[in-house]
N, C-alpha and C positions, 0 to 999 in steps of 0.2 A: 613125733609129729605125724599125723595121718597123711598118706599119699593124697595129692591134690589133682583132680581132673579140671582142666581148663577147657571151657566151651567157648569157641571163637565163631563169630558170625553176625549176621544181620538180625536185629531185634525188632519186633513189631508189637503194636498194641492190639490185642484182640478184645472186642467188646461183644458181650452176649446180651441181646435185648429179648427178654422172655415175656410171654403173655399167653392169652387164650383167644381162640377164634370161635365165635358163636353166630356170626352172620356174614353176609356178603355185601360189599360196598354197593349202594344203590346206583351209582353212576358208572360202574365198571365191574366186570366179572372177576373181582379179586377179593380174597378174604380180608376182613377187618381184624386187626390184632389189637386187643385191649392190653396195653403194656402193663405188666405187673412189676417189672424190675429191670435194672440195667447193671451189669457187672463188668469190671475190667479184669483182663487176664494177660499175663505175659505171653507173647507169641514169638514164633521164629526161634532163633537161637536162645532167646530168653526162656521159652517154653522148655527146650531141651535141658537147660541148666536147672530150672525148677524141678523138673521130673527127676533128674539125677540127684539133686539135693534131697528130694523127698524119699529117696532110697537110703539116705544116710551117708552118701558120699560127701567128701570135702570138695566143694565146687567153687570155681571162680569163673565168672562170665566176663569175657573180653569182647566188647561191642562198641557201638556208637549210638548215642541217644541225643536227640535234638533238644535245644533249649526252647521248647514251645509248650503249650498247655497239654497236648497229648503226650509229650515227653515226660512231663511231671506225673501224669497218670501212669505211665509205664514204670517210672521209678517207684511209685507207690506200690504197684503190683509186684515189684521185685524186692519188696521189703524182706530182709532176712537173707538175701543172696549177696555174696561178695561180688562186687561189680567194679571192673576197671573200664572206664568208658571214654572214648573220644567224642567228638561233636559231629552229629549228623545234620544234614541240611533241613530235613523235616521228618516227622514221625509217620511211618506207614501205619495205617489203621484199617483193620478188617472188622466190620460190624456185622454180626449175624443176627437175623431176626428168627427166633425159635419158638415153636409151639409144640407141646406134648412130646418133647424129646427130639423133634425134627427141625432141621433148618429150612426155612421158607425162602430166605433171601439173604444175600451178602452184599454189603455196601462197602466199597473200598475208597480210601482217600489218603492223601499225603504221600510221603516217600519221594517227593520231587527234589530236583537239585542234583548237584554233582555227588558221586559216591564218596563215602567217608574214607579217610586215610588213617592208617595205624600210627599212633603216637609212640614215643620211646617207652612210656610207661606200659602201654599195651604189649609191645614187643618183649619187654622184660618179664611181664607176667607169663607170656607163652614160653619163654626160655626156662622159667622156674617150674613148669608143669611136670607132673609125673606121668601124665597121659593127656592127649589133646583130642577133642572132638571139634572138627570144623563143620558147623551147621550152616550151610550156605543157603540163603533164601533169595539169591539172585539180585541183591541190592548193591553189590559192588565191593563190599569189604574183602571178600575172598580173592578178589582180583588185584588187591594192593600188592605191588611188587616187593616192598620191604617186608610185608607180612609173609608173603610166599617164600622169600629167601630164608626167613627164620624157620618156617614150617619145614622146609627142605633140609634144614641142618639139625633140628632137635633129635636127640638120641633117646626118644621115648615112643611108645605106641601112639600112632596118629590114625584116627578114624575120620573119614571124609564122607559126609552126607551131601551129595551134590544136588544141584538145581539145574533144570534145563536152560535157564537164562544166565547161569553162572559159568565160571571158568572150569576147565578140567582140573582134577587134583594135581598137586605137585608130585613129581616122581618120587618113588620110594616109600609111599605111605604103607601102613600096616594093613588097613582094610578100608575099602570103599563100600558104601551101602545104598546104591541107587534102588528105587523101586522099579517094577517091570516097565512102566511107561517111560521113566527116565533112562533106563538101560537101553530100551528100544530106540529112543531118540539119539542117544550117544553112539550106539553101535550099529544102528540101521537094521537090526534084526531083533525079534522078540523071543526067539527060541533059547534054550539053555546055552547056546553058543555065545550069547551076549556076555556072560560072565568071563569066559576065557578071552574073548576079543578085547574087552575093556581092561582086564588084568594085564594083558600084553601091552596095550596102547598106553596105559597109564603107568606102567612099570610098578604096579602095586604088588605087595606080597600076596594079597587076596582080595577078591571081590565077592560080596554077597548081594545077590539080586533078590529083593523081597517080593514075594508073589501073593500077598494078601493072605487069604484063608489057607493057602497051601504051604505057607512058611517061607523058606528061602532056598535059593540055589547058590551054593558056595563053590568057588574055584580057588584052590590054593596052589595050582600048578600040577596037580595030579588027577585032573578030571573033575567034572562037575559032581558035587555031592549034595543031594537034597537034604534039607533040614526041615522035617515036617512040623506043622503046628497043630495044636489041639483044636477041635471044632468049636467055634464060637459064633453065636448069633449076635451080630453087632450092626445096628442101624447107622451109627455115626463112627467112622474110623479116623476122624480127625485126631492128630496127635500120635497115632500108632507108629509112624515112621520115626518121630523124635524119640518116642519111648524105646524103639528098637536100637537106634544109634547110640543113645545114652547108655543103655544097658550093655551093649557090646564094648564101648569104650571103658566103662567101669570094670567089666570083667577082665579085659586085657591089662588094665592098670594093676589089677590084683594078681596077675601072673597066669591067667588062663591062656591055653593055646587058642588059635583062631577058631577051630571048630567048636570048642567048648564055649567060647565067647559068643559065637553066632547062635548056638543052641540056647544059651542063657538069654540072649536078646529075643529070640523067637518066643520063648516061654514068657518073658516079661511083657512083650507086646500082646500076646494072647490073654494074659492075666489082666492087663490094662483094659482091654476091650471087654472082657468078661465082667469086670467090675463096673462097667458103665462108661469107660473112657473119660474124655474131658467133662462129660455131663456129671460124672460122679465127683470130679475134683473142682468143679466151678465154685468160686467163693459165693457166699450169700450176698444178696444185694446190699449195698451200703445203706445205712439209715436214710441218708439224703435221697438216694434213688428210690427207696421204698416210699418215703414221704411224697416225692414228686409223682410217683405212680398212683398213690391213693388219692391225691388231690386232683390229678388229671381225670379220675373217675367221679369226682365230686364227693369223695369220701371224707371221713373225719379222722384226724390223727390224734391219738391219745398217748400220753407219756406218764410214767411214774418213776419214782426213784427211791434209793435207799442203799443200805449196806448189804442186806440179804445174806447175812452170815448165818449159816445153818437154816436153810429154807424150811419152814414149818407150815402147818395148816392155815395159820393166820395169814401168812404171806400168800399162799395159794388162793385164798378167798379174795384178798385185796386185788391180786393180779387178774383173777377171773372177772371180778366186778369192773375193773378198769377196762378190760378188753371189750366187755359188753357195751361200753359207752360209745364205741366208734368202730372203725374199719381196720385199724392196726394198733398195736401196742408196742411202744419202745420203752425199754427199761434203762434208766440212767443209773449206773452202778458206781458207788464210791470205790476208788482205787484202794489198794492195801495201805498206802501212806495216809490217805484221807481217813480211812477207818481208824488207823492207829491214833491220829490226832483227835478224833471224835470220841473213841471208845476206850483208849488206853493202850499201853504197850503190849498187852497180851492178846489183843485182837488185831486182825480178824482170825478166826479159827481156821477158816478155809481161805486160800489165796484167791486173788481176783480171777485168775484163769479158770479155776474150778467153779467159782461162784457164777461166772458168766456162762460156762458150759451147762451148768445145771439149769439156769434160767432159760437158756435157748432151747433146752429139751422140753420145756413146757409148751403145750399146744397153744396156750393163750398169749405167748410172747412171740412177737415177730422180729425183734432186733434188740441187741444190748449195746449200750455205749458206756464205756468206762471213762470216768472223769476224775481229776485229781484234786479239785478244789474242795473246800469244806461245805459249800452249798452249791446247788445245781444251776445257778443263774447263768453262768457262762455257757454251759452246754445247751440250756434251754434257749438262749438267744440265737444259737446256731440252728436248732431244730424247729423252733417256733411251733409247738404243738397247739392244736385247737383246744384240747382239754388236758389239764395237769391234775393228776390224782395223787393224793397222799392218804395213807392209811394211818388211822389214829385219832385221838380226841383233840385234833387241832381246830382252832378257829382259822378259817382260810385267811382272814385279814392279818393274822399274826405271822404268816409265812413270809420270809424275806423275799421270796420270788413271786409273790402274788401280784404286786403292781407291775412287774415285768411282763408276766403272762397276759394280764388284762390290757397291757399297752398295745398289743397287736390284735385285740379282740378275743383273746382266749378266755376260757373259764377255769376256775380252780374248784376242785371237788374233793371232799374228804369222805373216806369210808370208815365205818366203825371197826375197832379191833375185835378179834375173836377172843373172848375172855379166857384167861389161863394159858394163852399161847404167847411165848416170847423166846427170843434167842437166848437171853440170859438164863431163863428158867430151864430151857432145854440143855444148855451147856452145863448147868449145875447138876441136872439129872444124869447126864452122861459121865460127869466126873465122879458122882457117887457110885455109878454102876461099874466104874473102873474101865 
């Protein structure tokens, strides 16, 4: 069994609202953002957990999530992450309005009510950890006395990423990772002496004060050691601290000494920023968000569907023709199980993940939705496109979904096939070629 890193702390929902600015509001000197999409992302401790999981670490997130609509969105953003969660009073949300890679405005809401308290299941998860990262976002979980007692007792590396509004780390931790502003607030000084002062006060084995582009200042009890960073030109440093703390905890869990762990963390944070930071890791807008953005601009939503097993020139022509009919194209893709029922047990040739990735790589495709039914009526009822396109020699009236689409005022369009191109023909040619 692989060692497990447990990330403990306050989780937030981050929302990125992206768009373009081409004019100024006529009644106030502010830019007008034409919204193109809205995406949800795990934030706070949940971000640290997803970043660590993205490195291949075995990660469990111990947190609290509210039973509200934003909490449901946060859970969806955490799909694939092992979560042990108590109940929070409400979900903190940070919504950033972004244009051309820059944040224009942040809107905060939620997070009200009493702080969450650790449940027995949460405490057991911490006890089972091979290393712990406390990702404190000042919302109260790190102040829970029962949790603090367990954190003070565990005999594994503990990394504490503090917050100015949060409590001080429990005594005896392996490494604290405040940034320079946090270290200054805690220690009352911003010079390299802050690392030593905090290490003594917190009775920590080591303190690494992160200093942005200069890397980190590490104190392990034998003087302050600079850990330099590679030069990186980064406009948006959001998430770099979480990237640093998660990498340090993972390295300590794998047996690195403190200096090597901080060195690895500095390198990981630099690499994270060089690759675009959170901008590079933001998920694509959901189809629903894409549709809402297109309709807000008065645009036309087009959808098409099929198996798309071995994409060929005929598919490409149909997709390009469909996209030309409107302002976005959503492809409804049959799942593997659906293809097997429709085409037989030897199909699909390519799995749904590969088929979806190939379709998304085409410039004419804006989003892909995988559905598991034998026909697309259920997914169409959810998306409600203005135009539904099918490639082939169909009579639109013979399509089972035609009446459904027309029911909300949509149109059904068919495009002719490109002669001599088919998946079956291509598969046969490949089999003959060996």
